[in-house]
C-alpha positions in Angstrom: 238.6 -3.4 -26.9 237.8 -0.7 -29.5 237.4 -2.7 -32.7 236.6 -1.7 -36.4 234.1 -3.8 -38.1 233.7 -4.6 -41.8 230.1 -4.1 -43.9 229.0 -7.5 -42.2 229.6 -6.8 -38.7 232.9 -8.8 -38.4 235.8 -7.4 -36.4 238.8 -7.0 -38.7 241.1 -4.5 -36.8 242.0 -3.8 -33.0 242.4 -0.2 -32.3 242.7 -0.3 -28.7 242.0 -2.1 -25.4 241.1 -0.7 -21.9 239.8 -2.4 -18.6 236.3 -1.2 -17.9 233.4 -2.3 -15.3 231.2 -3.5 -18.3 233.2 -4.9 -21.4 231.9 -5.0 -24.9 228.1 -4.2 -24.0 228.0 -1.4 -26.8 229.6 -3.7 -29.4 227.3 -6.6 -30.1 229.8 -8.2 -32.7 232.3 -8.8 -30.0 229.9 -9.5 -27.2 227.8 -12.4 -29.1 229.0 -15.8 -29.7 227.5 -15.7 -33.1 228.3 -12.9 -35.6 225.5 -11.1 -37.7 224.7 -13.4 -40.5 224.2 -11.3 -43.6 224.2 -12.2 -47.2 227.6 -12.5 -48.4 227.7 -10.3 -51.7 230.7 -12.5 -53.0 228.5 -15.4 -52.7 225.7 -14.1 -54.5 227.9 -12.8 -57.2 229.6 -16.1 -57.6 226.3 -17.9 -58.0 225.2 -15.1 -60.5 228.3 -16.0 -62.4 227.5 -19.6 -62.5 230.4 -20.4 -60.0 230.3 -22.1 -56.7 229.4 -20.2 -53.7 232.9 -20.5 -52.2 234.5 -19.3 -55.3 237.2 -16.7 -54.8 237.4 -13.2 -55.4 239.8 -13.8 -58.4 237.3 -16.4 -59.9 234.6 -14.0 -59.8 236.8 -11.2 -61.4 238.0 -13.6 -64.2 234.6 -14.9 -65.0 233.2 -11.0 -65.1 236.4 -10.4 -67.6 235.2 -13.2 -69.6 231.8 -11.9 -70.1 233.3 -8.8 -71.6 235.1 -10.9 -74.0 232.0 -12.7 -75.2 230.7 -10.2 -77.5 233.1 -8.1 -79.3 231.9 -4.5 -79.4 232.7 -4.4 -83.2 230.8 -7.5 -83.9 227.8 -5.9 -81.7 227.8 -2.9 -83.7 227.9 -4.8 -87.0 224.8 -6.8 -86.1 223.1 -3.5 -85.1 223.9 -1.8 -88.5 223.0 -5.1 -90.3 219.7 -5.1 -88.6 218.9 -1.4 -89.3 220.0 -1.9 -93.0 217.4 -5.1 -93.1 214.8 -2.7 -91.5 215.2 -0.1 -94.0 215.4 -2.7 -97.0 212.0 -4.2 -95.5 210.4 -0.8 -95.1 211.3 0.2 -98.7 210.0 -3.3 -99.9 206.6 -2.8 -98.2 206.4 0.7 -99.4 206.9 -0.4 -103.0 204.2 -3.4 -102.7 201.7 -0.8 -101.3 202.6 1.8 -104.0 201.8 -0.9 -106.5 198.5 -2.0 -104.7 197.5 1.8 -104.6 198.3 2.3 -108.2 196.2 -0.8 -109.5 193.4 0.2 -106.9 193.0 3.8 -108.1 193.8 2.8 -111.9 190.9 0.4 -111.8 188.5 2.9 -110.1 189.5 5.6 -112.9 188.7 2.9 -115.4 185.6 2.2 -113.8 184.6 5.9 -113.6 184.3 5.2 -109.8 186.5 8.2 -109.2 187.7 11.2 -111.1 191.2 11.9 -112.4 191.3 15.2 -110.2 190.7 13.1 -107.0 193.2 10.6 -107.6 196.1 12.2 -105.9 193.8 12.9 -102.7 192.9 9.1 -102.8 196.7 8.3 -103.1 197.5 10.4 -100.0 194.9 8.8 -98.2 196.5 5.1 -98.9 199.8 6.1 -97.3 199.2 3.6 -94.6 198.0 0.2 -94.6 194.8 1.3 -92.5 194.3 4.0 -95.0 194.7 1.7 -98.0 192.2 -0.7 -96.4 189.9 2.2 -95.9 190.1 3.5 -99.5 189.5 0.2 -101.0 186.5 -0.4 -98.9 185.1 3.1 -99.9 185.8 2.5 -103.7 184.1 -0.8 -103.5 181.0 1.0 -102.4 181.0 3.6 -105.1 178.9 3.1 -108.2 180.3 4.2 -111.7 178.9 7.7 -111.6 181.1 9.4 -113.9 179.7 8.5 -117.2 181.4 10.2 -120.4 179.9 13.4 -121.6 179.6 14.6 -125.3 181.6 17.7 -124.7 184.5 16.4 -126.6 182.6 16.1 -129.8 180.6 19.4 -129.7 181.6 21.8 -132.5 181.9 25.5 -132.3 180.0 27.6 -134.9 181.6 27.3 -138.0 181.7 23.4 -137.8 185.6 23.0 -136.4 186.2 21.5 -133.1 188.8 23.9 -130.9 189.3 21.9 -127.9 192.5 22.4 -126.1 194.6 19.6 -125.3 196.3 18.7 -121.9 199.4 19.9 -123.2 198.1 23.4 -124.2 196.5 23.5 -120.7 199.9 22.8 -119.1 201.3 25.6 -121.3 198.8 27.8 -120.1 199.6 27.2 -116.3 203.3 27.4 -117.0 203.0 30.8 -118.8 200.2 32.0 -116.5 197.8 32.7 -119.5 194.0 32.4 -119.3 192.4 30.4 -122.1 191.3 33.5 -123.8 194.7 34.9 -124.1 196.1 31.5 -125.0 193.6 31.3 -127.9 194.2 34.9 -129.1 198.1 34.4 -129.1 197.6 31.0 -131.1 195.2 32.4 -133.5 192.3 30.0 -132.1 188.8 31.3 -132.1 187.2 32.0 -128.5 185.4 29.1 -126.9 
């Protein structure tokens, strides 16, 4: 016989038959008394779906369809969006908390004269991460109060009057791109 076999080696269709000297020698599925024993894919799928081994194909397909219905895609997307929003909110809270810690640390260091105001921005940049904050905290703890006040603010120019420029004056100078000498001339102040 000329037979067609399925993927498991089981004869499913008789194409033709003929008389020959050695029948079915080249067809082990027909010649042997026991067909090949291979894992039945439908049985494996049925077990994976929580069904019995002998479940029908229709039962397996129904179970797969039910799996699709368990999680609504809209609900799934809503959960993902909620989780992303929560992550963003948590990140903002952590960032605000770190900023409060950094501000307290640096203001305390400025008051204790451990760092100069000119270096505050650099230290703040170093504190951008939790590890950086820990490193700067450890560094500031090792620093001594090395920035003692000077008496330059109380020095007087010849003539008895103090002509120190304020921070506002210096901001105006920078914004107008003037030198201190030009600013003093323009405002009628004596040269420093």
